[in-house]
mmCIF file of the N, C-alpha and C atoms, coordinates in Angstrom:
data_MODEL
# 
_entry.id   MODEL 
# 
loop_
_atom_site.group_PDB 
_atom_site.id 
_atom_site.type_symbol 
_atom_site.label_atom_id 
_atom_site.label_alt_id 
_atom_site.label_comp_id 
_atom_site.label_asym_id 
_atom_site.label_entity_id 
_atom_site.label_seq_id 
_atom_site.pdbx_PDB_ins_code 
_atom_site.Cartn_x 
_atom_site.Cartn_y 
_atom_site.Cartn_z 
_atom_site.occupancy 
_atom_site.B_iso_or_equiv 
_atom_site.pdbx_formal_charge 
_atom_site.auth_seq_id 
_atom_site.auth_comp_id 
_atom_site.auth_asym_id 
_atom_site.auth_atom_id 
_atom_site.pdbx_PDB_model_num 
ATOM 1   N N  . MET A 1 1  ? 113.801 83.009 49.401 1.00 0.00 ? 1  MET A N  1 
ATOM 2   C CA . MET A 1 1  ? 115.045 82.675 50.050 1.00 0.00 ? 1  MET A CA 1 
ATOM 3   C C  . MET A 1 1  ? 114.749 82.087 51.412 1.00 0.00 ? 1  MET A C  1 
ATOM 4   N N  . ILE A 1 2  ? 115.463 81.074 51.760 1.00 0.00 ? 2  ILE A N  1 
ATOM 5   C CA . ILE A 1 2  ? 115.378 80.486 53.093 1.00 0.00 ? 2  ILE A CA 1 
ATOM 6   C C  . ILE A 1 2  ? 116.448 81.152 53.947 1.00 0.00 ? 2  ILE A C  1 
ATOM 7   N N  . ILE A 1 3  ? 116.130 81.454 55.190 1.00 0.00 ? 3  ILE A N  1 
ATOM 8   C CA . ILE A 1 3  ? 117.070 82.170 56.043 1.00 0.00 ? 3  ILE A CA 1 
ATOM 9   C C  . ILE A 1 3  ? 118.389 81.399 56.118 1.00 0.00 ? 3  ILE A C  1 
ATOM 10  N N  . PRO A 1 4  ? 119.497 82.056 55.872 1.00 0.00 ? 4  PRO A N  1 
ATOM 11  C CA . PRO A 1 4  ? 120.801 81.369 55.916 1.00 0.00 ? 4  PRO A CA 1 
ATOM 12  C C  . PRO A 1 4  ? 121.153 80.904 57.327 1.00 0.00 ? 4  PRO A C  1 
ATOM 13  N N  . ILE A 1 5  ? 121.930 79.858 57.424 1.00 0.00 ? 5  ILE A N  1 
ATOM 14  C CA . ILE A 1 5  ? 122.369 79.338 58.727 1.00 0.00 ? 5  ILE A CA 1 
ATOM 15  C C  . ILE A 1 5  ? 123.277 80.347 59.415 1.00 0.00 ? 5  ILE A C  1 
ATOM 16  N N  . ARG A 1 6  ? 124.198 80.911 58.662 1.00 0.00 ? 6  ARG A N  1 
ATOM 17  C CA . ARG A 1 6  ? 125.165 81.860 59.212 1.00 0.00 ? 6  ARG A CA 1 
ATOM 18  C C  . ARG A 1 6  ? 125.064 83.212 58.514 1.00 0.00 ? 6  ARG A C  1 
ATOM 19  N N  . CYS A 1 7  ? 125.477 84.237 59.239 1.00 0.00 ? 7  CYS A N  1 
ATOM 20  C CA . CYS A 1 7  ? 125.567 85.578 58.659 1.00 0.00 ? 7  CYS A CA 1 
ATOM 21  C C  . CYS A 1 7  ? 126.624 85.552 57.565 1.00 0.00 ? 7  CYS A C  1 
ATOM 22  N N  . PHE A 1 8  ? 126.327 86.177 56.432 1.00 0.00 ? 8  PHE A N  1 
ATOM 23  C CA . PHE A 1 8  ? 127.268 86.187 55.313 1.00 0.00 ? 8  PHE A CA 1 
ATOM 24  C C  . PHE A 1 8  ? 128.543 86.945 55.641 1.00 0.00 ? 8  PHE A C  1 
ATOM 25  N N  . SER A 1 9  ? 128.473 87.943 56.504 1.00 0.00 ? 9  SER A N  1 
ATOM 26  C CA . SER A 1 9  ? 129.632 88.786 56.791 1.00 0.00 ? 9  SER A CA 1 
ATOM 27  C C  . SER A 1 9  ? 130.510 88.258 57.918 1.00 0.00 ? 9  SER A C  1 
ATOM 28  N N  . CYS A 1 10 ? 129.916 87.976 59.062 1.00 0.00 ? 10 CYS A N  1 
ATOM 29  C CA . CYS A 1 10 ? 130.724 87.609 60.238 1.00 0.00 ? 10 CYS A CA 1 
ATOM 30  C C  . CYS A 1 10 ? 130.729 86.122 60.546 1.00 0.00 ? 10 CYS A C  1 
ATOM 31  N N  . GLY A 1 11 ? 129.798 85.363 59.989 1.00 0.00 ? 11 GLY A N  1 
ATOM 32  C CA . GLY A 1 11 ? 129.773 83.923 60.206 1.00 0.00 ? 11 GLY A CA 1 
ATOM 33  C C  . GLY A 1 11 ? 129.059 83.462 61.464 1.00 0.00 ? 11 GLY A C  1 
ATOM 34  N N  . THR A 1 12 ? 128.418 84.372 62.171 1.00 0.00 ? 12 THR A N  1 
ATOM 35  C CA . THR A 1 12 ? 127.675 84.006 63.378 1.00 0.00 ? 12 THR A CA 1 
ATOM 36  C C  . THR A 1 12 ? 126.445 83.181 63.000 1.00 0.00 ? 12 THR A C  1 
ATOM 37  N N  . VAL A 1 13 ? 126.168 82.139 63.783 1.00 0.00 ? 13 VAL A N  1 
ATOM 38  C CA . VAL A 1 13 ? 124.978 81.323 63.549 1.00 0.00 ? 13 VAL A CA 1 
ATOM 39  C C  . VAL A 1 13 ? 123.750 82.149 63.923 1.00 0.00 ? 13 VAL A C  1 
ATOM 40  N N  . ILE A 1 14 ? 122.816 82.291 62.961 1.00 0.00 ? 14 ILE A N  1 
ATOM 41  C CA . ILE A 1 14 ? 121.645 83.144 63.188 1.00 0.00 ? 14 ILE A CA 1 
ATOM 42  C C  . ILE A 1 14 ? 120.315 82.441 62.916 1.00 0.00 ? 14 ILE A C  1 
ATOM 43  N N  . ALA A 1 15 ? 120.330 81.309 62.225 1.00 0.00 ? 15 ALA A N  1 
ATOM 44  C CA . ALA A 1 15 ? 119.086 80.685 61.766 1.00 0.00 ? 15 ALA A CA 1 
ATOM 45  C C  . ALA A 1 15 ? 118.196 80.207 62.912 1.00 0.00 ? 15 ALA A C  1 
ATOM 46  N N  . HIS A 1 16 ? 118.784 79.812 64.032 1.00 0.00 ? 16 HIS A N  1 
ATOM 47  C CA . HIS A 1 16 ? 117.988 79.271 65.133 1.00 0.00 ? 16 HIS A CA 1 
ATOM 48  C C  . HIS A 1 16 ? 117.116 80.329 65.812 1.00 0.00 ? 16 HIS A C  1 
ATOM 49  N N  . LYS A 1 17 ? 117.343 81.586 65.508 1.00 0.00 ? 17 LYS A N  1 
ATOM 50  C CA . LYS A 1 17 ? 116.572 82.667 66.119 1.00 0.00 ? 17 LYS A CA 1 
ATOM 51  C C  . LYS A 1 17 ? 115.418 83.144 65.236 1.00 0.00 ? 17 LYS A C  1 
ATOM 52  N N  . TRP A 1 18 ? 115.289 82.593 64.043 1.00 0.00 ? 18 TRP A N  1 
ATOM 53  C CA . TRP A 1 18 ? 114.302 83.064 63.063 1.00 0.00 ? 18 TRP A CA 1 
ATOM 54  C C  . TRP A 1 18 ? 112.866 82.899 63.551 1.00 0.00 ? 18 TRP A C  1 
ATOM 55  N N  . ASP A 1 19 ? 112.524 81.727 64.095 1.00 0.00 ? 19 ASP A N  1 
ATOM 56  C CA . ASP A 1 19 ? 111.148 81.497 64.563 1.00 0.00 ? 19 ASP A CA 1 
ATOM 57  C C  . ASP A 1 19 ? 110.781 82.435 65.713 1.00 0.00 ? 19 ASP A C  1 
ATOM 58  N N  . GLU A 1 20 ? 111.708 82.612 66.638 1.00 0.00 ? 20 GLU A N  1 
ATOM 59  C CA . GLU A 1 20 ? 111.451 83.519 67.758 1.00 0.00 ? 20 GLU A CA 1 
ATOM 60  C C  . GLU A 1 20 ? 111.257 84.954 67.254 1.00 0.00 ? 20 GLU A C  1 
ATOM 61  N N  . PHE A 1 21 ? 112.053 85.364 66.289 1.00 0.00 ? 21 PHE A N  1 
ATOM 62  C CA . PHE A 1 21 ? 111.926 86.694 65.689 1.00 0.00 ? 21 PHE A CA 1 
ATOM 63  C C  . PHE A 1 21 ? 110.556 86.862 65.034 1.00 0.00 ? 21 PHE A C  1 
ATOM 64  N N  . ASN A 1 22 ? 110.128 85.876 64.247 1.00 0.00 ? 22 ASN A N  1 
ATOM 65  C CA . ASN A 1 22 ? 108.823 85.953 63.589 1.00 0.00 ? 22 ASN A CA 1 
ATOM 66  C C  . ASN A 1 22 ? 107.680 85.994 64.591 1.00 0.00 ? 22 ASN A C  1 
ATOM 67  N N  . ASN A 1 23 ? 107.798 85.239 65.681 1.00 0.00 ? 23 ASN A N  1 
ATOM 68  C CA . ASN A 1 23 ? 106.760 85.255 66.718 1.00 0.00 ? 23 ASN A CA 1 
ATOM 69  C C  . ASN A 1 23 ? 106.646 86.634 67.351 1.00 0.00 ? 23 ASN A C  1 
ATOM 70  N N  . LYS A 1 24 ? 107.779 87.275 67.609 1.00 0.00 ? 24 LYS A N  1 
ATOM 71  C CA . LYS A 1 24 ? 107.757 88.609 68.208 1.00 0.00 ? 24 LYS A CA 1 
ATOM 72  C C  . LYS A 1 24 ? 107.152 89.633 67.256 1.00 0.00 ? 24 LYS A C  1 
ATOM 73  N N  . ILE A 1 25 ? 107.454 89.514 65.983 1.00 0.00 ? 25 ILE A N  1 
ATOM 74  C CA . ILE A 1 25 ? 106.870 90.421 64.983 1.00 0.00 ? 25 ILE A CA 1 
ATOM 75  C C  . ILE A 1 25 ? 105.360 90.206 64.901 1.00 0.00 ? 25 ILE A C  1 
ATOM 76  N N  . ALA A 1 26 ? 104.924 88.943 64.956 1.00 0.00 ? 26 ALA A N  1 
ATOM 77  C CA . ALA A 1 26 ? 103.492 88.635 64.902 1.00 0.00 ? 26 ALA A CA 1 
ATOM 78  C C  . ALA A 1 26 ? 102.759 89.176 66.132 1.00 0.00 ? 26 ALA A C  1 
ATOM 79  N N  . GLU A 1 27 ? 103.453 89.258 67.263 1.00 0.00 ? 27 GLU A N  1 
ATOM 80  C CA . GLU A 1 27 ? 102.847 89.801 68.483 1.00 0.00 ? 27 GLU A CA 1 
ATOM 81  C C  . GLU A 1 27 ? 102.729 91.316 68.443 1.00 0.00 ? 27 GLU A C  1 
ATOM 82  N N  . GLY A 1 28 ? 103.382 91.941 67.465 1.00 0.00 ? 28 GLY A N  1 
ATOM 83  C CA . GLY A 1 28 ? 103.290 93.385 67.334 1.00 0.00 ? 28 GLY A CA 1 
ATOM 84  C C  . GLY A 1 28 ? 104.510 94.142 67.815 1.00 0.00 ? 28 GLY A C  1 
ATOM 85  N N  . THR A 1 29 ? 105.571 93.429 68.156 1.00 0.00 ? 29 THR A N  1 
ATOM 86  C CA . THR A 1 29 ? 106.807 94.077 68.580 1.00 0.00 ? 29 THR A CA 1 
ATOM 87  C C  . THR A 1 29 ? 107.455 94.749 67.379 1.00 0.00 ? 29 THR A C  1 
ATOM 88  N N  . SER A 1 30 ? 108.063 95.893 67.580 1.00 0.00 ? 30 SER A N  1 
ATOM 89  C CA . SER A 1 30 ? 108.755 96.570 66.481 1.00 0.00 ? 30 SER A CA 1 
ATOM 90  C C  . SER A 1 30 ? 109.967 95.740 66.051 1.00 0.00 ? 30 SER A C  1 
ATOM 91  N N  . VAL A 1 31 ? 110.389 95.928 64.820 1.00 0.00 ? 31 VAL A N  1 
ATOM 92  C CA . VAL A 1 31 ? 111.481 95.126 64.268 1.00 0.00 ? 31 VAL A CA 1 
ATOM 93  C C  . VAL A 1 31 ? 112.766 95.337 65.060 1.00 0.00 ? 31 VAL A C  1 
ATOM 94  N N  . ASP A 1 32 ? 113.091 96.586 65.386 1.00 0.00 ? 32 ASP A N  1 
ATOM 95  C CA . ASP A 1 32 ? 114.332 96.824 66.117 1.00 0.00 ? 32 ASP A CA 1 
ATOM 96  C C  . ASP A 1 32 ? 114.296 96.221 67.515 1.00 0.00 ? 32 ASP A C  1 
ATOM 97  N N  . GLN A 1 33 ? 113.154 96.259 68.175 1.00 0.00 ? 33 GLN A N  1 
ATOM 98  C CA . GLN A 1 33 ? 113.044 95.651 69.497 1.00 0.00 ? 33 GLN A CA 1 
ATOM 99  C C  . GLN A 1 33 ? 113.085 94.129 69.399 1.00 0.00 ? 33 GLN A C  1 
ATOM 100 N N  . ALA A 1 34 ? 112.469 93.557 68.378 1.00 0.00 ? 34 ALA A N  1 
ATOM 101 C CA . ALA A 1 34 ? 112.492 92.102 68.192 1.00 0.00 ? 34 ALA A CA 1 
ATOM 102 C C  . ALA A 1 34 ? 113.913 91.617 67.935 1.00 0.00 ? 34 ALA A C  1 
ATOM 103 N N  . LEU A 1 35 ? 114.683 92.366 67.151 1.00 0.00 ? 35 LEU A N  1 
ATOM 104 C CA . LEU A 1 35 ? 116.077 91.999 66.902 1.00 0.00 ? 35 LEU A CA 1 
ATOM 105 C C  . LEU A 1 35 ? 116.893 92.056 68.186 1.00 0.00 ? 35 LEU A C  1 
ATOM 106 N N  . ASP A 1 36 ? 116.642 93.070 69.011 1.00 0.00 ? 36 ASP A N  1 
ATOM 107 C CA . ASP A 1 36 ? 117.320 93.152 70.307 1.00 0.00 ? 36 ASP A CA 1 
ATOM 108 C C  . ASP A 1 36 ? 116.935 91.988 71.204 1.00 0.00 ? 36 ASP A C  1 
ATOM 109 N N  . ASP A 1 37 ? 115.649 91.651 71.222 1.00 0.00 ? 37 ASP A N  1 
ATOM 110 C CA . ASP A 1 37 ? 115.153 90.580 72.092 1.00 0.00 ? 37 ASP A CA 1 
ATOM 111 C C  . ASP A 1 37 ? 115.734 89.213 71.741 1.00 0.00 ? 37 ASP A C  1 
ATOM 112 N N  . VAL A 1 38 ? 115.926 88.943 70.454 1.00 0.00 ? 38 VAL A N  1 
ATOM 113 C CA . VAL A 1 38 ? 116.471 87.634 70.068 1.00 0.00 ? 38 VAL A CA 1 
ATOM 114 C C  . VAL A 1 38 ? 117.990 87.600 70.142 1.00 0.00 ? 38 VAL A C  1 
ATOM 115 N N  . GLY A 1 39 ? 118.614 88.746 70.386 1.00 0.00 ? 39 GLY A N  1 
ATOM 116 C CA . GLY A 1 39 ? 120.052 88.775 70.611 1.00 0.00 ? 39 GLY A CA 1 
ATOM 117 C C  . GLY A 1 39 ? 120.902 89.086 69.390 1.00 0.00 ? 39 GLY A C  1 
ATOM 118 N N  . LEU A 1 40 ? 120.309 89.674 68.377 1.00 0.00 ? 40 LEU A N  1 
ATOM 119 C CA . LEU A 1 40 ? 121.090 90.060 67.203 1.00 0.00 ? 40 LEU A CA 1 
ATOM 120 C C  . LEU A 1 40 ? 121.539 91.499 67.384 1.00 0.00 ? 40 LEU A C  1 
ATOM 121 N N  . GLU A 1 41 ? 122.821 91.686 67.681 1.00 0.00 ? 41 GLU A N  1 
ATOM 122 C CA . GLU A 1 41 ? 123.328 93.021 67.970 1.00 0.00 ? 41 GLU A CA 1 
ATOM 123 C C  . GLU A 1 41 ? 124.178 93.588 66.847 1.00 0.00 ? 41 GLU A C  1 
ATOM 124 N N  . ARG A 1 42 ? 124.861 92.732 66.112 1.00 0.00 ? 42 ARG A N  1 
ATOM 125 C CA . ARG A 1 42 ? 125.700 93.225 65.022 1.00 0.00 ? 42 ARG A CA 1 
ATOM 126 C C  . ARG A 1 42 ? 124.840 93.658 63.854 1.00 0.00 ? 42 ARG A C  1 
ATOM 127 N N  . TYR A 1 43 ? 125.220 94.759 63.227 1.00 0.00 ? 43 TYR A N  1 
ATOM 128 C CA . TYR A 1 43 ? 124.414 95.275 62.127 1.00 0.00 ? 43 TYR A CA 1 
ATOM 129 C C  . TYR A 1 43 ? 124.417 94.331 60.938 1.00 0.00 ? 43 TYR A C  1 
ATOM 130 N N  . CYS A 1 44 ? 125.495 93.551 60.758 1.00 0.00 ? 44 CYS A N  1 
ATOM 131 C CA . CYS A 1 44 ? 125.520 92.627 59.628 1.00 0.00 ? 44 CYS A CA 1 
ATOM 132 C C  . CYS A 1 44 ? 124.514 91.489 59.832 1.00 0.00 ? 44 CYS A C  1 
ATOM 133 N N  . CYS A 1 45 ? 124.376 91.022 61.062 1.00 0.00 ? 45 CYS A N  1 
ATOM 134 C CA . CYS A 1 45 ? 123.405 89.963 61.368 1.00 0.00 ? 45 CYS A CA 1 
ATOM 135 C C  . CYS A 1 45 ? 121.982 90.502 61.296 1.00 0.00 ? 45 CYS A C  1 
ATOM 136 N N  . ARG A 1 46 ? 121.792 91.716 61.749 1.00 0.00 ? 46 ARG A N  1 
ATOM 137 C CA . ARG A 1 46 ? 120.474 92.341 61.723 1.00 0.00 ? 46 ARG A CA 1 
ATOM 138 C C  . ARG A 1 46 ? 119.980 92.522 60.293 1.00 0.00 ? 46 ARG A C  1 
ATOM 139 N N  . ARG A 1 47 ? 120.889 92.877 59.385 1.00 0.00 ? 47 ARG A N  1 
ATOM 140 C CA . ARG A 1 47 ? 120.474 93.077 57.990 1.00 0.00 ? 47 ARG A CA 1 
ATOM 141 C C  . ARG A 1 47 ? 120.070 91.766 57.349 1.00 0.00 ? 47 ARG A C  1 
ATOM 142 N N  . MET A 1 48 ? 120.602 90.633 57.829 1.00 0.00 ? 48 MET A N  1 
ATOM 143 C CA . MET A 1 48 ? 120.211 89.338 57.291 1.00 0.00 ? 48 MET A CA 1 
ATOM 144 C C  . MET A 1 48 ? 118.720 89.092 57.555 1.00 0.00 ? 48 MET A C  1 
ATOM 145 N N  . TYR A 1 49 ? 118.231 89.553 58.687 1.00 0.00 ? 49 TYR A N  1 
ATOM 146 C CA . TYR A 1 49 ? 116.816 89.374 59.015 1.00 0.00 ? 49 TYR A CA 1 
ATOM 147 C C  . TYR A 1 49 ? 115.943 90.446 58.373 1.00 0.00 ? 49 TYR A C  1 
ATOM 148 N N  . VAL A 1 50 ? 116.394 91.693 58.424 1.00 0.00 ? 50 VAL A N  1 
ATOM 149 C CA . VAL A 1 50 ? 115.603 92.798 57.895 1.00 0.00 ? 50 VAL A CA 1 
ATOM 150 C C  . VAL A 1 50 ? 115.474 92.688 56.375 1.00 0.00 ? 50 VAL A C  1 
ATOM 151 N N  . GLY A 1 51 ? 116.540 92.248 55.717 1.00 0.00 ? 51 GLY A N  1 
ATOM 152 C CA . GLY A 1 51 ? 116.525 92.154 54.263 1.00 0.00 ? 51 GLY A CA 1 
ATOM 153 C C  . GLY A 1 51 ? 116.002 90.843 53.720 1.00 0.00 ? 51 GLY A C  1 
ATOM 154 N N  . HIS A 1 52 ? 115.571 89.941 54.584 1.00 0.00 ? 52 HIS A N  1 
ATOM 155 C CA . HIS A 1 52 ? 115.105 88.624 54.163 1.00 0.00 ? 52 HIS A CA 1 
ATOM 156 C C  . HIS A 1 52 ? 113.714 88.697 53.531 1.00 0.00 ? 52 HIS A C  1 
ATOM 157 N N  . ILE A 1 53 ? 113.567 88.053 52.409 1.00 0.00 ? 53 ILE A N  1 
ATOM 158 C CA . ILE A 1 53 ? 112.263 87.922 51.750 1.00 0.00 ? 53 ILE A CA 1 
ATOM 159 C C  . ILE A 1 53 ? 111.931 86.440 51.713 1.00 0.00 ? 53 ILE A C  1 
ATOM 160 N N  . ASP A 1 54 ? 110.825 86.056 52.315 1.00 0.00 ? 54 ASP A N  1 
ATOM 161 C CA . ASP A 1 54 ? 110.464 84.647 52.429 1.00 0.00 ? 54 ASP A CA 1 
ATOM 162 C C  . ASP A 1 54 ? 109.819 84.165 51.130 1.00 0.00 ? 54 ASP A C  1 
ATOM 163 N N  . LEU A 1 55 ? 110.561 83.385 50.365 1.00 0.00 ? 55 LEU A N  1 
ATOM 164 C CA . LEU A 1 55 ? 110.095 82.899 49.068 1.00 0.00 ? 55 LEU A CA 1 
ATOM 165 C C  . LEU A 1 55 ? 109.785 81.403 49.061 1.00 0.00 ? 55 LEU A C  1 
ATOM 166 N N  . ILE A 1 56 ? 109.781 80.760 50.199 1.00 0.00 ? 56 ILE A N  1 
ATOM 167 C CA . ILE A 1 56 ? 109.612 79.310 50.251 1.00 0.00 ? 56 ILE A CA 1 
ATOM 168 C C  . ILE A 1 56 ? 108.282 78.876 49.639 1.00 0.00 ? 56 ILE A C  1 
ATOM 169 N N  . GLU A 1 57 ? 107.220 79.636 49.847 1.00 0.00 ? 57 GLU A N  1 
ATOM 170 C CA . GLU A 1 57 ? 105.917 79.269 49.294 1.00 0.00 ? 57 GLU A CA 1 
ATOM 171 C C  . GLU A 1 57 ? 105.912 79.356 47.772 1.00 0.00 ? 57 GLU A C  1 
ATOM 172 N N  . GLU A 1 58 ? 106.734 80.213 47.213 1.00 0.00 ? 58 GLU A N  1 
ATOM 173 C CA . GLU A 1 58 ? 106.823 80.326 45.759 1.00 0.00 ? 58 GLU A CA 1 
ATOM 174 C C  . GLU A 1 58 ? 107.717 79.247 45.154 1.00 0.00 ? 58 GLU A C  1 
ATOM 175 N N  . ILE A 1 59 ? 108.635 78.697 45.938 1.00 0.00 ? 59 ILE A N  1 
ATOM 176 C CA . ILE A 1 59 ? 109.575 77.688 45.451 1.00 0.00 ? 59 ILE A CA 1 
ATOM 177 C C  . ILE A 1 59 ? 108.999 76.278 45.544 1.00 0.00 ? 59 ILE A C  1 
ATOM 178 N N  . VAL A 1 60 ? 108.145 76.018 46.513 1.00 0.00 ? 60 VAL A N  1 
ATOM 179 C CA . VAL A 1 60 ? 107.615 74.677 46.762 1.00 0.00 ? 60 VAL A CA 1 
ATOM 180 C C  . VAL A 1 60 ? 106.968 74.032 45.526 1.00 0.00 ? 60 VAL A C  1 
ATOM 181 N N  . PRO A 1 61 ? 106.201 74.747 44.723 1.00 0.00 ? 61 PRO A N  1 
ATOM 182 C CA . PRO A 1 61 ? 105.602 74.083 43.555 1.00 0.00 ? 61 PRO A CA 1 
ATOM 183 C C  . PRO A 1 61 ? 106.623 73.498 42.575 1.00 0.00 ? 61 PRO A C  1 
ATOM 184 N N  . PHE A 1 62 ? 107.850 73.941 42.623 1.00 0.00 ? 62 PHE A N  1 
ATOM 185 C CA . PHE A 1 62 ? 108.881 73.462 41.703 1.00 0.00 ? 62 PHE A CA 1 
ATOM 186 C C  . PHE A 1 62 ? 109.773 72.391 42.306 1.00 0.00 ? 62 PHE A C  1 
ATOM 187 N N  . SER A 1 63 ? 109.494 71.967 43.530 1.00 0.00 ? 63 SER A N  1 
ATOM 188 C CA . SER A 1 63 ? 110.327 70.934 44.162 1.00 0.00 ? 63 SER A CA 1 
ATOM 189 C C  . SER A 1 63 ? 110.025 69.560 43.560 1.00 0.00 ? 63 SER A C  1 
ATOM 190 N N  . ALA A 1 64 ? 110.981 68.669 43.686 1.00 0.00 ? 64 ALA A N  1 
ATOM 191 C CA . ALA A 1 64 ? 110.857 67.323 43.107 1.00 0.00 ? 64 ALA A CA 1 
ATOM 192 C C  . ALA A 1 64 ? 109.758 66.514 43.814 1.00 0.00 ? 64 ALA A C  1 
ATOM 193 N N  . GLN A 1 65 ? 109.560 66.730 45.107 1.00 0.00 ? 65 GLN A N  1 
ATOM 194 C CA . GLN A 1 65 ? 108.566 65.984 45.868 1.00 0.00 ? 65 GLN A CA 1 
ATOM 195 C C  . GLN A 1 65 ? 107.146 66.432 45.538 1.00 0.00 ? 65 GLN A C  1 
ATOM 196 N N  . HIS A 1 66 ? 106.982 67.635 45.065 1.00 0.00 ? 66 HIS A N  1 
ATOM 197 C CA . HIS A 1 66 ? 105.662 68.191 44.788 1.00 0.00 ? 66 HIS A CA 1 
ATOM 198 C C  . HIS A 1 66 ? 105.062 67.664 43.503 1.00 0.00 ? 66 HIS A C  1 
ATOM 199 N N  . LYS A 1 67 ? 105.897 67.172 42.595 1.00 0.00 ? 67 LYS A N  1 
ATOM 200 C CA . LYS A 1 67 ? 105.419 66.725 41.276 1.00 0.00 ? 67 LYS A CA 1 
ATOM 201 C C  . LYS A 1 67 ? 104.696 65.432 41.315 1.00 0.00 ? 67 LYS A C  1 
# 
């Protein structure tokens, strides 16, 4: 799954914070602190990041450009 542009529940734009969130996680910051740092305060927006499974690498072999 690719991170959605907006939260499914409240409609807040969240996709622009994904790279910053991943960088903080890679630096060793805890997930709850990283979510606070990027400004995701609503629990519905936070679950969009916590529940995200990055499947882009598994989908790429099936794209039209890859063939």
